[in-house]
C-alpha positions as CSV (number, residue, x, y, z in Angstrom):
1,X,25.7,60.5,145.2
2,X,28.5,62.6,147.0
3,X,27.7,64.8,149.4
4,X,28.8,68.3,148.5
5,X,29.5,71.4,150.4
6,X,30.4,74.5,148.8
7,X,31.6,78.4,150.1
8,X,28.3,79.5,150.4
9,X,27.3,76.7,152.2
10,X,29.9,76.4,154.9
11,X,29.3,80.0,155.1
12,X,25.6,79.8,156.0
13,X,26.6,77.0,158.3
14,X,28.8,78.6,160.0
15,X,26.6,81.7,160.5
16,X,23.1,80.0,161.3
17,X,24.7,78.3,164.3
18,X,27.2,81.2,165.1
19,X,31.0,80.9,164.5
20,X,32.1,80.8,168.1
21,X,29.9,77.9,168.9
22,X,31.2,76.3,165.6
23,X,34.7,77.1,166.7
24,X,33.7,75.2,169.8
25,X,32.3,72.3,168.3
26,X,34.9,71.4,166.1
27,X,37.4,71.6,168.7
28,X,35.3,68.6,170.3
29,X,35.8,66.6,167.3
30,X,39.3,67.4,166.9
31,X,40.1,66.8,170.6
32,X,38.0,63.1,170.1
33,X,39.9,62.1,167.2
34,X,43.6,63.1,168.9
35,X,42.1,60.7,171.9
36,X,42.3,58.0,169.4
37,X,45.5,58.5,167.8
38,X,46.6,55.2,167.0
39,X,43.7,54.0,164.9
40,X,45.1,56.8,162.3
41,X,47.2,56.0,159.3
42,X,49.7,59.3,159.6
43,X,52.0,60.4,157.4
44,X,54.0,64.3,156.5
45,X,51.9,65.7,153.6
46,X,53.1,66.1,150.0
47,X,54.1,69.2,149.2
48,X,54.9,70.9,146.0
49,X,56.9,74.0,146.0
50,X,57.8,76.7,143.3
51,X,59.0,79.6,143.5
52,X,55.5,81.3,143.9
53,X,54.5,79.2,146.6
54,X,53.0,75.4,148.0
55,X,50.7,73.1,146.5
56,X,50.0,69.9,149.0
57,X,47.8,66.7,149.5
58,X,46.9,65.9,153.6
59,X,45.5,62.0,153.9
60,X,44.6,60.4,156.6
61,X,42.5,57.4,157.2
62,X,41.1,55.9,160.5
63,X,40.5,52.7,159.1
64,X,36.5,53.6,158.5
65,X,36.7,56.8,156.8
66,X,39.5,58.5,154.7
67,X,40.4,61.9,153.9
68,X,42.3,64.4,152.4
69,X,42.9,68.1,151.9
70,X,44.1,69.9,149.1
71,X,45.9,73.4,150.0
72,X,47.9,75.8,148.6
73,X,50.2,78.7,150.4
74,X,51.1,81.2,148.0
75,X,52.1,84.5,149.8
76,X,51.9,87.4,146.5
77,X,48.8,85.9,145.6
78,X,47.2,88.9,147.4
79,X,49.1,91.4,145.1
80,X,46.5,90.0,142.3
81,X,43.5,90.1,144.9
82,X,43.5,86.7,145.0
83,X,43.3,84.4,148.2
84,X,47.0,83.5,149.5
85,X,45.4,80.0,150.9
86,X,42.4,78.0,149.6
87,X,41.5,74.4,150.3
88,X,39.1,71.6,149.6
89,X,38.9,68.2,150.6
90,X,37.1,65.0,150.5
91,X,35.8,62.1,153.0
92,X,35.6,58.8,151.7
93,X,34.2,55.0,152.4
94,X,37.2,52.8,153.3
95,X,35.7,49.6,152.6
96,X,34.6,50.8,149.1
97,X,36.9,53.7,148.4
98,X,33.6,55.7,147.4
99,X,33.4,59.5,148.3
100,X,30.6,60.4,150.9
101,X,31.5,64.3,150.9
102,X,33.3,66.4,149.2
103,X,33.1,70.6,150.5
104,X,34.9,73.3,150.7
105,X,37.9,73.7,153.4
106,X,39.3,77.1,152.7
107,X,36.4,79.2,155.1
108,X,36.4,75.7,157.5
109,X,40.0,75.8,157.5
110,X,40.1,79.1,159.1
111,X,37.8,77.7,161.5
112,X,39.7,74.7,162.6
113,X,43.0,76.2,163.1
114,X,41.5,78.7,165.3
115,X,39.7,75.5,167.3
116,X,43.1,74.1,166.9
117,X,44.7,76.4,168.5
118,X,42.5,77.2,171.4
119,X,42.3,73.1,172.2
120,X,45.8,73.1,172.7
121,X,46.0,76.3,174.7
122,X,43.7,75.0,176.8
123,X,46.3,72.8,178.1
124,X,49.5,75.1,178.0
125,X,47.6,78.5,178.5
126,X,48.0,79.7,182.4
127,X,44.5,79.1,183.9
128,X,44.1,82.8,184.5
129,X,45.4,84.1,181.1
130,X,43.1,87.0,179.7
131,X,44.9,88.8,177.5
132,X,46.8,87.8,174.4
133,X,49.0,89.5,171.4
134,X,48.1,88.7,167.9
135,X,50.9,89.4,165.5
136,X,49.7,89.3,162.1
137,X,46.2,90.2,161.0
138,X,45.2,88.7,157.7
139,X,42.8,86.3,157.2
140,X,43.1,83.8,160.0
141,X,43.1,86.4,162.8
142,X,39.6,86.7,163.4
143,X,39.4,83.3,164.0
144,X,41.9,82.9,166.3
145,X,41.0,86.0,168.2
146,X,37.3,84.5,168.6
147,X,38.7,81.1,169.8
148,X,40.5,82.5,172.3
149,X,37.3,84.2,173.5
150,X,35.3,81.3,173.4
151,X,37.5,78.8,175.3
152,X,39.9,80.1,177.0
153,X,38.1,83.9,178.5
154,X,40.4,85.5,176.7
155,X,39.3,89.4,176.8
156,X,41.9,91.9,176.1
157,X,43.7,91.0,172.7
158,X,46.5,93.7,171.4
159,X,46.7,93.5,167.3
160,X,49.7,94.5,165.1
161,X,50.8,94.0,161.5
162,X,53.2,95.7,159.3
163,X,49.9,96.6,156.8
164,X,48.0,98.7,158.9
165,X,44.9,98.3,157.1
166,X,44.5,95.0,158.3
167,X,45.1,95.1,161.9
168,X,42.0,98.4,161.2
169,X,40.2,95.5,159.3
170,X,40.3,93.2,162.3
171,X,39.3,95.7,165.0
172,X,36.6,96.5,162.4
173,X,35.4,92.8,162.1
174,X,36.0,92.4,166.0
175,X,33.8,95.7,166.9
176,X,30.4,93.2,166.3
177,X,31.4,91.5,169.6
178,X,31.6,94.1,172.4
179,X,33.0,91.7,175.2
180,X,36.7,91.2,173.5
181,X,38.7,94.7,174.1
182,X,40.9,95.3,170.7
183,X,43.7,97.4,170.9
184,X,46.4,98.7,168.6
185,X,50.1,98.2,168.9
186,X,52.5,100.3,168.0
187,X,54.7,97.4,167.5
188,X,55.7,94.0,167.9
189,X,57.0,94.4,171.4
190,X,54.5,97.0,172.0
191,X,52.0,94.0,171.6
192,X,53.6,91.3,173.1
193,X,55.0,93.3,176.6
194,X,52.7,91.7,179.5
195,X,50.3,89.2,177.0
196,X,50.0,85.8,178.9
197,X,49.6,84.6,175.4
198,X,51.0,85.3,172.0
199,X,49.9,84.4,168.7
200,X,51.9,84.7,165.5
201,X,50.2,84.1,161.7
202,X,52.5,86.0,159.7
203,X,52.2,84.5,156.2
204,X,55.6,85.4,154.5
205,X,56.9,82.3,153.3
206,X,60.9,83.2,154.5
207,X,63.1,82.3,157.5
208,X,61.7,85.3,159.7
209,X,61.6,86.3,163.3
210,X,59.1,87.7,164.8
211,X,59.7,87.0,168.3
212,X,62.8,87.6,170.0
213,X,64.4,85.9,173.2
214,X,63.8,89.6,175.3
215,X,60.0,89.8,174.4
216,X,59.5,86.5,176.0
217,X,58.1,86.9,179.8
218,X,57.9,83.7,182.2
219,X,54.5,82.2,181.8
220,X,54.1,83.1,178.2
221,X,52.6,80.7,175.9
222,X,53.7,81.6,172.3
223,X,50.3,80.1,169.2
224,X,53.1,80.0,166.6
225,X,50.9,79.6,163.8
226,X,52.5,81.0,160.2
227,X,55.7,78.8,160.3
228,X,54.2,75.8,158.5
229,X,56.6,74.9,155.8
230,X,60.3,74.1,154.8
231,X,61.8,78.1,155.2
232,X,59.5,79.4,156.8
233,X,59.5,80.2,160.6
234,X,58.6,83.2,163.3
235,X,60.4,82.6,166.3
236,X,64.1,82.9,167.1
237,X,65.6,79.2,167.8
238,X,66.7,80.4,171.5
239,X,62.7,80.9,172.1
240,X,61.8,77.3,170.9
241,X,65.3,76.1,173.3
242,X,64.2,77.9,176.1
243,X,60.4,76.7,176.4
244,X,58.3,73.3,176.3
245,X,57.5,73.1,172.9
246,X,54.1,70.8,171.6
247,X,53.6,69.6,168.0
248,X,51.1,68.0,166.0
249,X,52.5,65.2,164.1
250,X,56.4,65.2,165.1
251,X,57.6,64.1,161.6
252,X,56.1,67.1,159.7
253,X,57.1,69.3,162.0
254,X,60.2,68.9,162.2
255,X,60.0,69.5,158.1
256,X,58.1,72.7,158.2
257,X,57.4,74.4,161.7
258,X,59.6,76.7,164.0
259,X,61.8,73.5,164.9
260,X,63.2,72.9,161.8
261,X,65.9,75.3,163.2
262,X,66.8,73.1,165.8
263,X,68.9,69.8,166.4
264,X,67.1,66.9,165.3
265,X,66.6,65.6,168.8
266,X,65.7,68.6,170.5
267,X,63.0,67.5,173.3
268,X,59.1,68.0,171.6
269,X,56.0,66.3,173.0
270,X,53.6,65.5,170.3
271,X,49.9,66.9,171.6
272,X,48.1,63.4,172.1
273,X,50.1,62.6,174.8
274,X,48.4,65.3,176.6
275,X,44.9,64.3,175.3
276,X,45.6,61.0,176.6
277,X,46.8,61.9,179.6
278,X,50.1,60.9,179.4
279,X,51.8,64.0,180.0
280,X,51.1,67.3,181.5
281,X,51.3,70.5,179.3
282,X,52.0,73.6,181.4
283,X,54.3,72.1,184.2
284,X,53.7,75.4,186.5
285,X,53.1,79.2,185.9
286,X,56.6,80.4,185.3
287,X,57.0,77.9,182.0
288,X,57.0,78.9,178.8
289,X,54.7,77.1,176.4
290,X,55.0,77.1,172.5
291,X,52.6,75.5,170.5
292,X,54.5,75.1,167.0
293,X,51.2,74.3,165.1
294,X,51.8,73.3,161.0
295,X,48.1,72.0,160.8
296,X,47.8,68.2,160.4
297,X,45.6,65.8,158.3
298,X,43.8,64.5,161.4
299,X,42.3,68.0,162.2
300,X,41.0,68.6,158.6
301,X,39.7,64.2,158.8
302,X,37.6,66.1,162.2
303,X,36.5,69.1,160.3
304,X,35.2,67.3,157.6
305,X,33.3,65.2,160.4
306,X,31.8,67.9,161.9
307,X,31.1,69.8,158.9
308,X,28.8,66.8,157.4
309,X,27.6,66.3,160.5
310,X,26.4,70.1,160.5
311,X,25.3,70.3,157.5
312,X,23.1,67.0,157.7
313,X,21.2,68.4,160.8
314,X,20.6,71.8,159.6
315,X,19.9,70.2,155.9
316,X,22.2,72.8,154.0
317,X,24.4,71.1,151.2
318,X,23.5,69.2,148.0
319,X,24.0,65.4,146.6
320,X,26.2,65.3,143.5
321,X,26.8,62.7,140.7
322,X,30.5,62.8,141.5
323,X,31.0,59.1,141.0
324,X,29.4,56.8,137.5
325,X,26.5,54.6,138.3
326,X,25.9,52.5,135.0
327,X,23.3,50.2,135.0
328,X,26.0,47.6,134.3
329,X,29.4,48.2,136.0
330,X,31.5,46.5,133.4
331,X,30.1,49.0,130.9
332,X,31.2,52.3,131.2
333,X,31.1,53.3,127.8
334,X,27.5,53.2,128.0
335,X,27.4,56.8,129.4
336,X,28.7,57.9,126.4
337,X,25.9,56.4,124.6
338,X,23.0,55.6,126.8
339,X,20.7,54.3,123.8
340,X,21.0,50.5,124.2
341,X,22.0,48.7,121.1
342,X,19.8,47.5,118.6
343,X,19.5,43.5,118.7
344,X,19.9,44.0,114.7
345,X,23.5,45.3,115.3
346,X,24.9,42.3,117.0
347,X,26.0,39.2,115.5
348,X,27.3,36.0,116.9
349,X,30.2,34.5,115.6
350,X,30.3,30.4,115.6
């Protein structure tokens, strides 16, 4: 039997343990997996692009467990009141190939993305950072705000979205967390000015320039989340050329991230090297750092591991009959006719 976690189960889990605790704990799973980077089979995700969006598969394994995530990105879905991003995923036993977990990953990916952002920022943001500009106030924004508050102690968040209703929604949702001061800004420039950290999480599938060089101040950390497929960017290329750029998996980020704008040999640092202590994150207080985040399969592997452990500890979820279990493994057809054939129907040919 395969363990199954649906959207309602995941929501109950995150509510029961508390969303900030869940973000922090998931970040621990992600960090632990980056620390054993060499054990993972790694490849860029497989993407099927259309005029309306993209559907992607993100697989990996560590030799013991295999995972994949199905995820889409359809920016125009909102016009039909549909989610622009949705996902589900699976964990399987490598030795037998049997699936051990099938789970929703739409809500979980929002938690995982925020956890990864904050985890990386712990190495890149200045230790005295207290303020963040949050550009793009859609479905991911609350999770980003809470992750940076929980893991970095950010207390002031300046928000901006071209859709003011999205900003009002975000401010309303964060009102439940009175230790976060949420300020509605009138423009990207106003939100970014003086911020210690800038997070961009916009959704348009287009070459965009959300941040320009004159907005960037010494010591800023930029958490660029929205540019995550070919032809989709958020940062002016000169910001990247003048910053210390950290990526998840370089072969994938070269295709999908903001660095798709740069020369193929432009210097970047893969995050696992920081986790393993091979290189430093931030080198000095004046340095500008960029996390060019596109999302990597290892993080989904980590989130599925965490979700499974949490669900079993909280006794939430169910077991489903996803894989056949015939009495005779060589007789799959018996599942269509569970009554055994009568002996009188059998003939022996000599």
